C-alpha positions, 0 to 999 in steps of 0.5 A: 499499500502506498505510503505505510510504513512497516510496523516500526516505521517513525510517523511522518510527524516525528520525521517533520520534528527531526527536519526541523531539527535538522534545519534549525542547526542549519540555519544556526550554522550559517548564523556562525559562518556569517558572523565569521565572515563578517569579522573577517570583511571587518579585520581586512578594513572591509566593511561587509554592508557595501559589499553586494 
């Protein structure tokens, strides 16, 4: 049958919750990278707000 998992599989809601948590981690990591690149740019005398 389509849409039915094997017994013991996680529910769709559980899988979505896991994906949301992982996406939150990715967003946090991207924020960390942005802060790091901003700091490096400023240390080099570059204003990150003027870069397009």
